[in-house]
C-alpha positions as CSV (number, residue, x, y, z in Angstrom):
1,M,-192.1,34.2,-73.0
2,K,-190.6,30.6,-73.1
3,V,-189.9,29.3,-69.3
4,I,-188.4,26.2,-68.5
5,V,-189.2,25.0,-64.7
6,I,-186.8,22.3,-63.1
7,G,-189.0,20.5,-60.8
8,A,-192.8,19.6,-60.8
9,G,-193.4,19.4,-57.2
10,R,-196.1,21.5,-55.4
11,V,-194.6,25.2,-56.4
12,G,-192.9,24.4,-59.7
13,S,-196.5,22.8,-60.9
14,Q,-198.2,25.6,-60.1
15,V,-195.8,28.3,-61.3
16,A,-195.9,26.1,-64.7
17,T,-199.9,26.3,-64.6
18,A,-200.2,29.8,-63.9
19,L,-197.6,30.6,-66.9
20,D,-199.3,28.5,-68.9
21,L,-203.0,30.0,-68.2
22,E,-200.7,33.3,-69.4
23,G,-200.1,32.0,-72.5
24,H,-196.6,31.5,-72.2
25,D,-194.7,28.2,-73.4
26,I,-193.3,26.5,-70.4
27,V,-191.3,23.3,-70.5
28,V,-191.5,21.2,-67.0
29,V,-188.5,19.1,-66.4
30,D,-188.9,16.6,-63.6
31,K,-186.5,13.2,-62.8
32,D,-190.4,11.4,-61.7
33,P,-192.4,11.0,-64.4
34,T,-195.0,10.4,-62.5
35,V,-195.5,14.2,-60.9
36,F,-196.5,15.5,-63.9
37,N,-200.0,14.9,-63.3
38,R,-200.2,17.8,-60.7
39,L,-199.8,19.8,-64.0
40,G,-203.6,19.1,-65.1
41,K,-205.0,17.8,-68.1
42,A,-205.6,21.6,-69.2
43,F,-201.4,22.4,-69.6
44,K,-200.3,22.9,-73.0
45,G,-196.7,22.9,-72.1
46,R,-194.3,20.0,-72.6
47,T,-192.8,17.6,-70.0
48,I,-189.4,15.9,-70.1
49,T,-188.3,13.3,-67.9
50,G,-184.6,13.9,-66.5
51,H,-182.2,15.8,-64.5
52,G,-182.5,19.8,-64.5
53,Y,-178.6,20.1,-64.5
54,D,-178.0,17.4,-67.4
55,R,-177.0,19.7,-70.3
56,D,-178.8,17.1,-73.1
57,V,-182.2,17.7,-71.0
58,L,-181.5,21.3,-71.2
59,T,-180.6,21.2,-74.6
60,D,-184.0,19.1,-75.5
61,A,-186.0,21.5,-73.2
62,G,-184.7,24.2,-75.4
63,I,-182.5,26.2,-73.0
64,E,-180.8,27.8,-76.1
65,R,-184.2,30.1,-76.6
66,A,-185.2,30.2,-73.7
67,D,-186.3,33.6,-71.9
68,A,-186.4,32.5,-68.2
69,L,-185.4,29.5,-66.0
70,V,-186.8,28.6,-62.2
71,A,-184.9,25.5,-60.6
72,V,-187.6,24.6,-57.8
73,T,-186.5,21.0,-56.7
74,S,-186.1,19.2,-53.3
75,G,-182.3,20.0,-53.3
76,D,-180.6,23.3,-53.2
77,N,-177.4,21.9,-55.3
78,H,-179.3,20.5,-57.9
79,N,-181.5,24.1,-58.1
80,I,-178.2,26.1,-57.9
81,V,-176.1,23.9,-60.7
82,A,-179.2,24.3,-62.9
83,A,-179.4,27.5,-62.7
84,L,-175.9,28.7,-62.9
85,M,-175.4,26.3,-66.4
86,A,-178.7,28.6,-67.4
87,K,-176.9,31.9,-66.3
88,N,-173.4,31.1,-67.1
89,V,-173.4,28.4,-69.8
90,F,-176.3,29.1,-72.1
91,R,-176.8,33.2,-71.0
92,V,-180.9,32.6,-69.9
93,P,-181.7,36.3,-69.4
94,K,-184.0,35.6,-65.8
95,V,-183.0,32.7,-63.8
96,V,-184.9,31.9,-60.3
97,A,-183.2,29.2,-57.9
98,R,-185.1,27.8,-54.4
99,I,-183.0,27.4,-51.8
100,Y,-183.9,25.5,-48.3
101,D,-180.6,26.9,-46.5
102,P,-181.0,30.7,-45.8
103,E,-177.3,30.7,-45.0
104,R,-176.3,29.8,-48.5
105,A,-178.6,33.2,-49.6
106,R,-175.5,35.2,-49.7
107,I,-173.1,33.0,-51.9
108,Y,-175.7,33.1,-54.6
109,A,-176.4,36.5,-54.3
110,H,-172.8,36.9,-55.1
111,L,-172.9,34.7,-58.0
112,G,-175.4,36.4,-59.5
113,I,-178.6,34.1,-58.7
114,P,-181.7,35.5,-57.4
115,T,-183.2,32.9,-54.5
116,I,-185.7,33.1,-52.6
117,A,-186.1,31.1,-49.2
118,S,-188.3,27.7,-49.0
119,T,-190.0,29.3,-45.9
120,A,-191.4,32.3,-48.0
121,W,-191.5,30.6,-51.2
122,S,-194.6,30.9,-53.3
123,A,-195.9,30.5,-57.0
124,E,-197.1,34.1,-57.2
125,R,-193.5,35.6,-56.1
126,V,-192.1,33.5,-58.5
127,K,-194.2,34.5,-61.5
128,D,-193.6,38.3,-60.7
129,M,-190.0,37.4,-60.5
130,I,-190.3,36.2,-64.3
131,V,-192.9,38.2,-65.7
132,H,-192.2,41.5,-63.9
133,G,-188.9,41.8,-64.2
134,D,-189.0,45.5,-63.1
135,L,-190.5,44.1,-59.6
136,N,-187.1,42.6,-58.1
137,H,-187.7,41.0,-54.2
138,V,-184.7,42.0,-52.2
139,M,-185.3,40.5,-49.0
140,E,-188.1,39.2,-46.8
141,L,-188.1,40.5,-43.0
142,G,-189.3,38.2,-40.2
143,N,-190.9,35.0,-41.6
144,G,-192.1,36.6,-45.0
145,E,-194.7,39.1,-43.7
146,V,-192.8,42.1,-45.0
147,D,-191.0,42.2,-48.3
148,L,-188.5,45.1,-49.5
149,L,-189.1,45.3,-53.0
150,E,-186.5,47.3,-55.6
151,V,-189.0,48.6,-58.3
152,S,-188.1,50.6,-61.3
153,V,-190.6,53.3,-61.6
154,P,-193.1,52.8,-64.3
155,E,-194.3,55.8,-66.8
156,G,-197.4,55.6,-65.0
157,L,-196.1,56.9,-61.9
158,V,-193.8,59.8,-63.4
159,G,-195.0,62.9,-62.0
160,K,-197.0,61.4,-59.4
161,S,-195.3,61.8,-55.9
162,V,-194.3,59.3,-53.2
163,R,-197.7,59.7,-51.2
164,D,-199.4,58.1,-53.8
165,V,-197.7,55.2,-53.2
166,T,-198.3,54.9,-49.8
167,V,-200.5,53.1,-47.5
168,P,-199.9,53.4,-44.0
169,G,-199.0,50.3,-41.9
170,E,-199.2,48.3,-45.9
171,I,-197.0,50.2,-48.2
172,L,-193.9,52.3,-47.4
173,V,-191.5,53.7,-49.7
174,S,-188.2,53.7,-47.9
175,A,-185.7,55.4,-50.8
176,L,-185.1,56.2,-54.1
177,V,-182.1,55.9,-56.2
178,R,-182.3,58.6,-59.0
179,Q,-179.2,58.7,-61.6
180,G,-177.3,56.5,-59.7
181,R,-177.9,58.4,-56.4
182,G,-179.6,57.5,-53.1
183,L,-182.1,59.7,-51.8
184,I,-184.3,59.9,-48.2
185,H,-187.6,61.3,-49.8
186,G,-190.5,63.1,-48.0
187,S,-194.0,62.2,-49.2
188,G,-194.2,65.1,-51.4
189,T,-191.3,64.3,-53.6
190,V,-192.1,63.5,-57.2
191,F,-191.1,60.6,-59.1
192,E,-189.0,61.2,-62.3
193,R,-188.3,58.8,-65.4
194,G,-185.5,56.4,-64.5
195,D,-186.0,56.5,-61.1
196,V,-186.4,53.4,-58.7
197,M,-187.6,53.0,-55.4
198,Y,-187.3,50.5,-52.5
199,V,-190.6,49.9,-50.9
200,M,-191.7,48.1,-47.8
201,V,-194.6,45.9,-48.8
202,L,-196.9,43.5,-46.0
203,S,-197.2,40.7,-47.9
204,S,-201.2,40.8,-47.6
205,A,-200.6,44.3,-49.5
206,Q,-199.1,42.6,-52.5
207,S,-201.7,42.6,-54.6
208,T,-202.6,46.1,-53.6
209,F,-199.0,47.4,-54.6
210,K,-199.1,45.9,-58.0
211,R,-202.5,47.6,-58.6
212,M,-201.0,51.0,-58.1
213,L,-197.8,50.3,-60.7
214,G,-200.2,48.4,-63.4
215,L,-198.9,45.1,-62.9
216,D,-202.6,43.5,-61.9
């Protein structure tokens, strides 16, 4: 995948280096060239000095061919402008923006921009949203201890039951959508091809759940 990361702070640099290690084509944009040191000597991607909401900068970064853009600067306005430009002007398939003001989350959701609030932001979550498109973070409960995830049932789970992805106290399938209709299921309900499940997952059980889905 070709991914553009706007902002080379702590999270942006972690996202960029993690994706770079997995072999993705990464371009990092930041107005301060000194922060590119965070990427380390092993980083194989490109760096561009400039504002991530500047059209010329984005064009130089190759946004017309980008598969994803992650906006993780320290400013909500900068992030959302870059995200909207990527989504609406350049039609980038996957766009994620960081926000500090959770009250804005609903506005961004209506604009079709997936966001994660600062309190629950992590490089691993961003990577999941970019690389694992079938696993979508819908909302967080509390201070991020529990996530509600929307997951397209993978082929490996078709024919298996809800109890096969249930871990008491850690992972709970709360509902299914089948052929556009919502279902309240039982533990013995069998997954069918095309199902979408909504799952409550403890943050500490994220790795376990991804292994169940075959994502790790």
